[in-house]
C-alpha angles and dihedrals in degrees: 000000000000094000092045092053100050096077089063094056092087089063098037103044104061096067092040092051089047090054092045089052095055117128101208118213119217124204143145121229132195142064113320094009090143127191116332092229091055091050093049091047089054091051093050108116123234117241112290095018127113119270124246119234122207114205128181130180090256093052091049091048091050092047092050091049092051091048090052091051091051091052092047092050093044096047101036099040108172090011088071095047096098090062095055117094 
């Protein structure tokens, strides 16, 4: 299937690369949101406590795109070579 899939990469990769290249913006809206640095400082865990993850739709989209690229590269090997700069 690998050789049969590579011709479709030219159509599939542009939107995946666009998603992988996103630069997600993070912000907090609403009354009393305060300064972003203050909010992040408040969320900072003390030693030995669990960390807090912040996820947005853009971050999830970027993560999914990067995971897809990893699978394509791993599965297609040399078939992906023409797309690597």
